[in-house]
C-alpha positions in Angstrom: -37.3 -72.5 -11.1 -33.5 -71.7 -10.5 -33.0 -70.1 -13.7 -35.4 -67.6 -12.8 -34.4 -66.9 -9.2 -30.9 -66.1 -10.6 -32.1 -64.0 -13.0 -34.1 -62.1 -10.5 -31.0 -61.5 -8.2 -29.1 -60.2 -11.0 -31.6 -58.3 -12.2 -31.8 -56.9 -8.4 -28.0 -56.6 -8.1 -28.0 -54.6 -11.5 -31.3 -52.1 -10.3 -29.4 -51.6 -6.8 -26.1 -50.9 -8.3 -27.7 -48.3 -11.1 -29.4 -46.8 -7.9 -26.4 -46.5 -6.2 -24.8 -45.1 -8.8 -27.4 -42.5 -9.6 -27.3 -41.7 -5.7 -23.5 -41.0 -5.3 -22.0 -37.5 -4.6 -19.9 -35.6 -2.7 -20.8 -32.9 -0.5 -19.4 -29.6 0.3 -20.2 -28.4 4.0 -17.8 -25.8 4.0 -16.8 -23.5 2.7 -20.2 -21.8 2.2 -22.5 -22.4 0.2 -22.7 -25.7 0.8 -23.2 -27.9 -2.2 -24.1 -31.3 -3.1 -22.3 -32.6 -6.5 -23.4 -35.7 -8.4 -20.8 -38.3 -9.3 -20.4 -37.7 -13.1 -17.5 -37.7 -15.2 -17.0 -34.1 -14.8 -18.6 -33.0 -11.6 -19.5 -29.6 -10.9 -16.8 -27.5 -9.2 -17.9 -25.2 -6.1 -16.8 -21.5 -5.7 -16.5 -19.5 -3.0 -14.1 -16.4 -1.6 -12.4 -14.8 1.1 -10.4 -12.1 2.2 -7.3 -11.9 4.7 -5.7 -8.8 6.3 -2.2 -8.9 5.5 0.3 -10.0 8.0 -2.6 -12.3 9.7 -0.8 -15.2 11.5 -1.7 -18.5 10.8 -4.7 -17.8 8.4 -7.3 -21.3 8.1 -8.5 -22.3 4.8 -11.0 -25.2 5.9 -12.5 -27.4 3.2 -15.1 -30.1 5.2 -16.9 -32.7 2.8 -19.0 -35.9 2.9 -19.7 -38.7 0.5 -22.6 -40.8 -0.5 -22.1 -44.1 -2.2 -18.5 -43.4 -2.9 -14.5 -44.4 -1.3 -12.5 -42.0 -0.4 -9.1 -42.3 -1.8 -6.8 -38.8 -1.7 -7.1 -35.0 -1.4 -5.0 -32.6 -3.0 -4.8 -29.0 -2.0 -3.3 -26.6 -4.7 -2.4 -23.0 -4.9 -2.6 -21.5 -8.3 -2.3 -24.6 -10.2 0.4 -25.9 -8.0 0.1 -28.5 -5.5 1.1 -27.6 -2.2 -0.1 -30.2 0.0 -1.2 -33.9 -0.3 -3.6 -36.2 1.8 -3.4 -39.8 0.7 -2.8 -43.6 2.8 0.7 -43.0 1.5 1.9 -39.7 2.4 0.1 -36.4 4.1 1.4 -33.0 4.3 2.6 -29.8 2.4 5.5 -30.4 0.0 8.8 -29.4 0.8 8.9 -26.2 -1.2 6.1 -25.2 0.7 6.8 -26.1 4.4 7.7 -22.8 5.7 4.8 -21.5 3.9 1.7 -23.3 4.5 0.8 -25.9 7.2 -1.8 -28.7 7.1 -4.0 -30.7 9.3 -6.4 -33.9 8.2 -8.9 -34.8 10.4 -10.2 -38.2 8.7 -13.3 -39.1 11.2 -14.7 -35.7 10.1 -13.4 -35.3 6.4 -12.0 -32.0 7.3 -8.8 -30.5 5.6 -7.3 -27.4 7.2 -5.0 -25.4 5.4 -2.6 -23.1 7.7 -1.0 -19.8 5.7 1.8 -18.1 8.0 2.2 -14.6 8.2 0.0 -13.7 5.3 1.4 -11.4 2.5 -0.2 -9.9 -1.1 1.7 -12.8 -2.7 -1.2 -15.3 -1.1 -3.8 -13.5 -2.8 -5.1 -16.1 -5.6 -7.0 -19.5 -6.1 -6.8 -22.2 -3.2 -8.2 -25.6 -4.5 -8.7 -28.5 -2.6 -9.8 -31.6 -5.1 -10.8 -34.9 -3.4 -10.6 -37.8 -5.1 -13.0 -40.8 -4.7 -13.9 -44.2 -6.3 -17.2 -46.0 -6.8 -18.5 -49.1 -4.7 -17.2 -51.5 -7.4 -13.9 -50.0 -7.4 -13.7 -49.3 -11.5 -14.5 -45.5 -11.7 -12.6 -42.6 -9.8 -14.4 -39.0 -9.6 -12.5 -35.7 -8.6 -14.2 -33.2 -7.0 -13.0 -30.0 -6.4 -13.6 -26.8 -4.1 -11.9 -23.3 -5.0 -11.6 -20.4 -2.9 -10.4 -17.2 -3.9 -8.6 -15.5 -1.6 -8.0 -11.4 -1.4 -5.6 -10.1 0.6 -6.1 -6.7 2.1 -3.7 -3.8 3.8 -3.4 -4.2 7.6 -5.9 -1.2 9.2 -2.7 -0.1 10.9 -1.9 2.4 7.8 -5.1 4.0 7.6 -3.8 6.8 10.2 -0.9 7.9 8.3 -2.8 7.7 5.3 -5.4 10.0 6.8 -2.7 12.2 8.4 -0.7 12.6 5.1 -3.9 15.0 3.4 -3.3 17.3 7.1 0.5 17.5 6.2 0.5 18.4 2.8 -2.0 21.3 3.6 -0.1 22.7 6.4 3.0 22.5 4.1 1.2 24.2 1.6 0.2 26.9 4.0 3.2 27.5 5.4 5.6 28.1 2.4 2.5 30.6 1.3 4.3 33.8 2.8 7.5 33.0 0.9 5.7 32.1 -2.6 4.2 35.5 -2.4 7.2 37.2 -1.4 9.2 36.3 -4.1 7.3 38.5 -6.5 8.3 41.8 -4.7 11.8 40.6 -4.6 11.3 40.0 -8.1 10.2 44.0 -8.9 12.5 45.5 -6.3 15.6 43.8 -8.3 14.0 44.7 -11.4 13.6 48.3 -10.2 17.5 48.3 -9.2 18.5 47.2 -12.7 18.5 50.2 -14.6 20.3 52.5 -11.9 23.2 49.4 -11.8 23.1 49.7 -15.7 23.4 53.9 -15.5 25.7 54.0 -12.9 27.8 51.3 -14.9 27.8 53.3 -18.3 28.7 56.6 -15.9 31.6 54.8 -14.5 33.0 53.4 -18.1 32.6 57.0 -19.6 34.1 58.6 -16.4 37.3 55.9 -17.1 37.3 56.8 -20.9 37.1 60.5 -20.0 40.2 60.1 -17.5 42.1 58.1 -19.9 41.3 60.7 -22.8 42.8 63.6 -20.4 46.0 61.7 -19.1 46.9 60.6 -22.6 46.4 64.3 -23.9 48.6 65.5 -20.7 51.5 63.2 -21.9 51.4 64.5 -25.1 51.6 67.8 -24.0 54.6 67.6 -21.8 56.3 65.5 -24.2 55.8 68.6 -26.5 57.1 71.3 -24.2 60.1 69.3 -23.7 61.0 69.1 -27.3 60.1 72.6 -27.8 62.4 73.5 -24.9 65.2 71.2 -26.4 64.8 73.5 -29.6 65.2 76.7 -28.3 68.2 75.8 -26.1 69.6 74.5 -29.3 69.4 77.6 -31.5 70.5 79.8 -28.2 73.9 77.3 -28.4 74.6 78.1 -32.1 73.9 81.6 -31.9 
C-alpha cells in the first residue's frame, strides 16, 4: 500500500508540474495593446508604437508586466540593439555611456519599468526594447519576454508659422520684382535702338579723321614743293 501511495503522490506532483508549466506566462499590461505571452522556448514578442514631439523634456516610456507561474530575474532595456539600462539583484540603473541621455525608474511591487528620454531629438527615433528574464518554479528553465516600442520623433509645432509664412514671402517678393522684370525688355530695346546711331557716329568720326589726315598731308606736301620751287628760282636768278 505504501508503494501505491508513493506512486500516486509522484504522479500528482508530475501532473501539477505540467499543469503549472502550461499555465506559466507573462502578461504585458503596458504599453497597449495588452498581451498574454505563454512561457515557451521562443516567446512571442510584443509590439507597440508612440510619437514624441521633438524638444520634449523627460519623455517617458513605460512597461508594466505581471508573471504567472514564473520567478522574476532581471530586466534589460535597449535602444537600437544596444543595452542602455539594467534591472537586476546586483545593479539597477542606466549604463554610464547613456547616463546623460536616459533615466530609469523601477517599481518592484508593481513590476513597472519607466525609461526617461531627456531632451528628445530626431536621434531618439528607433526601436526601444524591454526584455524580462524569468525562470520556472523548478529554477531550471529561463524564459525571455520582449516588448518593443517604435518611437517616431516629430518636429515641434513652433516651426509651423514660419513654414506657412514662407510662401507669402515668396509671393510678395515675386510681385515686387515684377516691374523691374517688365522694364528690362524696354531698356534692352532702347539700347538696341541706340546702337545703329552709335555705329554711324563712329563711322562718320573715323571718316572725318581720315579726311583731315589726308588734307593735312597734302597741304604739308604742297608747302614743301613751293619752298623747293622758290629755291630753284632764286638760284637761277643768282646765276644770271
